[in-house]
C-alpha positions, 0 to 999 in steps of 0.5 A, spaced: 898 660 373 905 658 373 910 656 368 914 650 369 919 649 363 918 643 360 914 640 366 908 644 363 904 649 367 899 649 374 893 654 375 888 654 381 881 657 378 876 662 382 874 657 386 881 653 388 882 648 384 888 645 380 889 645 373 895 643 370 898 642 363 905 638 360 909 641 356 907 640 349 914 636 346 919 640 342 926 640 339 927 646 343 932 652 339 931 658 344 927 659 349 926 668 349 919 669 349 916 662 350 913 665 357 910 671 353 907 667 347 904 662 353 901 667 355 898 669 350 895 663 347 892 662 355 889 669 354 886 668 347 882 663 349 880 665 355 877 671 351 874 665 347 870 663 352 876 657 354 875 654 360 882 653 365 884 647 363 884 649 354 886 655 356 893 652 358 893 647 352 893 652 348 897 656 352 903 651 351 902 649 345 902 657 342 910 656 347 911 651 343 911 655 336 916 659 340 920 654 341 922 651 335 924 657 331 931 662 333 927 669 332 919 667 336 917 666 329 918 661 324 916 665 318 922 671 321 926 665 321 926 664 313 928 671 313 933 670 316 931 677 320 934 678 327 
């Protein structure tokens, strides 16, 4: 699995099939933590039984939530936490 920034992400499954997902279009505030958030989204979906395409999409959605905040989560932005 490899993230490609604004170009989404790509992964190869155990059978050697390539899977790609587009990035979720958002207004980027800060990229800090986006890769970690992507991986968490993929891992969570995979542990729930998702196949590679669905897991990648979940990762892209999760990364998008981090990209739109200054403090990695909207709740922390609301509190002004550093």
